[in-house]
N, C-alpha and C positions, 0 to 999 in steps of 0.2 A: 439360415437354418440353425437350430440348436444341435449341438453335437457333444457327446460324452465319450471319453476314452477312459476306461476303468481298469486298473490293475489292483487286485486285492488278494487276500490270504488264501482264497479258494483256488484260484487258477494261476497264481504267481508264486514262485519260490521266494522265501524270505531273503536270500542274498540279493535277488533281483529287486525286490521291493525296497530293500535297504539302499541299494545303489540309486534308485530313483528318488527316494526321499532325501538322500544326501545331496542331491542336485536340484532340489526344489526351486531355489532362487534363480539359478542359472537357466533352468528349463522355462520358468515363468517369463523371464526377461527375453529369452529367445523367441518364444511363441508370440509375445505381444509386440515384438519388433517386426513380425511378419505382416506384410501388407494385405495378405489374404485373410487375416483374422480381424474381425470387428471388435471382439471383446473376449476376455478369458478370465476364468476363475479356476485356481488350482487348489484342490483339497488334498492335503498330505497328512495322514494320521499314522498310528502305530500299525495298522493292518490294511491300509489302502493308499493308493496314489491315483488321483483322478483329475482329469482336465475337462472342464466344461467350456465350450467355445460357441461363439456366434460368428457365422461366416456366410457369405453369399451362396456357397455351395459346399458339397461334401469334400472336406480336405483331410479326412482321416489318415490316408496313406502318407500325405505330406507331413502331417503332424508326427506320425510315428517315426518318419525319417529324421525330423528335427530333434525329437527326443533322443533318438539313437545317437545322433552326432553330438549332442550336448552332454549326455550322460555316459557316453562311451560304451554303449551296450549294442550288440548286433541287432539289426532290424529283425532278423529271423526270431530272435529270442523274444522281442517285444510283440511281434505279430502273433505268436502262438499263445501269449499270456494275456493279451488285451481283450476286453469286451467293449464293443462299440455300439452305442445306442444313439438314435436321432429323434428329434422332435418330441412327441408326447411320451415315447418310451424313455428318452433321456430324462424327462421330467419325473416320470414314475420311479425311475431308478434312484434319482436324487432324493425324492420324498421318502423312499424306503430306507435309504442310507441314513438320512437325518433322523428317522424314527427308530434307528437301532436295529432294523430288521435284517440287515446284511452284515452285521458285525460278527467278529469271532465269538463274542458272547452276546447272543441275541437279546436285545432290549437294553444294551449298555446305555448309560446315561450321559457319558462324556461326549459322545459323537455329535449331539445337537449343538453343543458349544463350539466344537471344532468346525462345524459347517458355518456357523455364524462368523467365526474368526476368518475363515477363508473368504467369505463374502466381504467382510470389513477390509481385509488386506487388498482385495481387488478394487474396492472403492478408493482406498488410499493411493493405490498405484494408478488410478484413472483408467483401469482396464474393464470397467463394468459398462454394460449397455442397458438400455431400458428393458429389453427382454430378459437378460440375465438377472437384472435387479428384481423383476417380478418373479422369476423362477426361484431365486433363493429366499425371497420374502415368503413365498408360498410354501417352500420347504420348511421354514421355521414354524409357520402356522400349522402345517400338517403334523409336524412332530409333537407340537403341544396338544393337538387334538388327540393324537394316538395316546399320549401320556395320560390325558384326563379321562378318556372314554374307555380305555382298555386296562388290563392288568399286566401288560407286557413288562412294565417297570416295577410292578408291585413288590417283588422280592429284592429290589435293589440290585438287579443284575449289573455288574460292572467288571471291567477287566481288572481293576485294582482289587475289588473284593474277591474275585476268583483267584487271583494270585495269592492273596493272604489266606484264602481257604486251603489252597494247595500247600501253603507253608506251615499250616497248623500242626501237622504231625511231626514237624522238625523243631517246633517252638514249644517247649514244655509249659511256659506261662508267659503271656504277653506282659503281665504286670511288672515282672522283673527283667524283661528283655530290653537291652540297650539298642535302640534303632537309630541309624543315621540315614537321613533322607538327602539325596543329592539332586537338586533341581527345585525350582519354584514355579514351574510352568503349569500347563493344563491339568496334569494328573496329580500335582503336589497336594492341592486342597482336598481332593477325593481320598488321597492316600492318608493324610493326617486324620480325616474324619473316620475312615475305616479302621485305622489303628486305635484310635481312642474308643471306638465302639467295642473294640475287643479288650479294652482295659490297659492298653499301652500307656505308660507314664513317662518313660525316659526317651524322648524323641528330640534329636538335634538335627539341624539342617545346614547344609553347605550349598552355596550357589556359585557355579563357575563364572557367572556373569556379575557377581558382586552384590546380589540382592538379598543375601542371607540375613543380615541384621534387620532390615525393614520387614522381611517376611516373618522372621522369628518373633519380632515384637507384636505383629498383628495376629499371630496364631499361638502365642504363648509357648514358644519353643526355645531351645538353646541354639544360638548361632555359632557356626564354626567358620573361622576365617582361614585363609589359605595357609598361614603359618602353623595352624593347629590341626590341619586336615589329617596328616599322617597319624598323629596320636588318636584322633577320633576314629579313623579306619581300624586301628589296632584294637580299640576298646569296644567297638560295636559288635553285637551278636548278629544283627540283621542289617544289611545295607541295601537300601532301595534307591535305584537310580532312575530318574524320569526327566531328563533334561534333553533339550534339542541341541544336537551336536553332530558334526560330520565325522568326527573320529572318536573312538572310545575314550571315555574319561578315566576309566580304571583299567589298568593292565596287571599282569601277574606281579610286576615289581612293586606295585602299590599295596598289595595285600600279602606279600611274602614276609614272614616274621623276620625282624631285624636280627642280626648276629648277636647272640647272647641273650635274646629275649626268651623268657620261659614259654614252653608250649602252652597253648590254650585250647579251649574246646572248639567244636565245629562252628563254622560261621555260614550263614545263608546269604547269598547275594541275589537280589531280585532285579532284573533288568526290564524296565517298562519302556525303554527308549527305542525309537526307530528314526534314524539308524541306531544301532545298538550303542549303549553307553558303556558296556563292560566287555572287555576282550574275552572270548571263550577260553583263552589260554589259562585263565585263573583256576580252572577246574583241575589243572595239573598239580596244584598245591594241596598238600594233605590238609584235610579238615575244611576245605572250601567246597560248597555246593552252589551251583548256579541255576536259577530258574529264569528263563528268558521268554520272550513273547511267543516264539515258535512252540515251546513246550506248553505254555499256558493255553494257547489256542487249541491244541490237541485235546485238552481236557474240558473244553467248553461244554456246558450241560445241554441236554436236549430241551428244546423249547416247549412251552405250554401251547399245544396245538390250538386250543380254543382262542386264547388271547392273540396268538399270532395271526390266526385266520381273520379275526375281527380287525386287527391292525392293518392287514394287507388290503382288506376291503376299503378301509378309510383312505389308504394311500392310492388305491386304484381310482376311487371316486374323485379324489383331489386332482389326480392326473388328467382324468377325463374333463373335469371342469376347467382346468388350466388350458388344455388343448382347445377346448371350445371357445374360451375367452380370447385366446391368441388368434383363432380363426376369425372371430368376430371383429378383431382389430383390422383384419384385411379389408373390411368393407369401409374403413374410415375414409379413404379417398372418394369412394362413391357417395357417401353421406355428405362430405364437404362440397362435392361438385353439385349435388342436388340442392343443398341448402343455399349455396352461393347463387345458383340460378334463380331459385324462388325469391331469395331476399333481394336480388337485384331488381326483379319485377316489382316487388313490394316498394322499394325505395323510389322507383320511377312513379308509381301511383301516388305515393305520399307527396312527392314533389309537385305532382299535378294538382293534388288536393289543396296544397298550401297557396296556390295561386288561382285566381279567377279572372279571366280576361286580362292577364298581365298584372293584376293587382293582388296584394296579399289578402288571403281569405281570413275570416274571423278566427281568432286563436282558439276559442272554445270549440267551434265547429270542427276545426282541423284536429284538435285533440281527440274528439269523439270518433272522427273518421279513422285516425291513426290507431286508436285502441281497437276499433272494430276490425280493421284490416290485419293487425298483428294477431288478434285472437283467431281470425279465419285462417291465416297462414299457419299458425301453430297447429290447429286442428287438421288442416289438410296434410301437413307434414308428418303427423303422428303415425298414421297407419303405414305409409311407405317406409318410414324410418325403422319402425318395429320389424317390418317384414325383411328389410335389408339386413338388419342385425341377425335375424333368425337364419337367413340364408348363409350368412357368414359362419355362424356356429355349426351349420351343417356342412361346411366346407364348400359352399356354392357361391362364393363371392364373385366369381367370374360371371355368373348368371345375372347378378345385380348390376354389374358393370355393363353387360350387354343390353339389359333392359333400359338403363339410363341413356345409352347411345341410341337405341331404337325409338324411345319415346320423346327425347328432348334434343337428340343430336349432340349430346355432350360426351366428352371423354374424361374419365376420372384421372387425376394425377397419379403418378407412380407413388407407391408407399415409400415414405422416408425410411 
């Protein structure tokens, strides 16, 4: 069965969400080592932590206990914050997530890429199954359909753009503002594009993982190496952090003016990281203002009801079709048993046709007989094959199996 455990910004506190995202790797490894889990995909973003599993039965309680043990969070805290969905409801939830319909900023564009990366990570880890593969491929197709057929993304809704919009009354002019970007990951490209669309010209980048030089060269930015970071922090008017890290990259000590340094104007720090990149203690320093994900999420705009309704209908239809196709696959053992039985009879008759009184029959005659028998077999199988698949899509695969047994005395193999 398909199972989804979702912790997001709506029902989960940011400290708890931060704790889970900080332990993404450990939780993923612990879950995939469990013999009761056939496959797993973990989606960890700035405002959600979700686990998609395939298992023989419902193991939600066991998974919550495993996450509790790995992340060091009480089971009671997780149980009250989690949303659990199974089968087609799990599919519909993922399709809505990938389409940006469950984001803090409805219609955000970055989430589709994050869903694709979660899928790719699972493939690389070898934790993907056929059903999970189809689930995530369908999620990607659905998000593209929503993007192309609705206006949910038309105004460029994005967590990055919302953060910059909230920052605008603190920034007199983006053209003269010195911006330091920390991180080169998922949000970095969107941040650079959004800054330039506002006229920002002085953008430098630092990467804790050492990728600043290459990233700066490809995006026409100024690279900041570790030895120059302190000077860059002191010079920046706006600091935007969007890196993946388990511990804050910037603390109060990093932005406290050095002894003898002349006082400077106010500085804005924007933290797009989850777990957080900037220690909240920086706000104790005069002239420092911090804009973090929790604050940004509270200012998310009201959605366009028409566009959202249309997008939700697309997501619902995709989930219904996904569920039906999954149910149809349950009839595969029945179809294989039926085709195997009929083809065995066909081969017996063909062997008989190839010999006449112990002698080989005329090759041309045999070819004509074989072609005729194969056409007949195909036509006879067409109607029952179509009907069996239809029964599967209706959730009645067991009826097809019972009919096979009653008519031919055959038992279908267990589904792999």
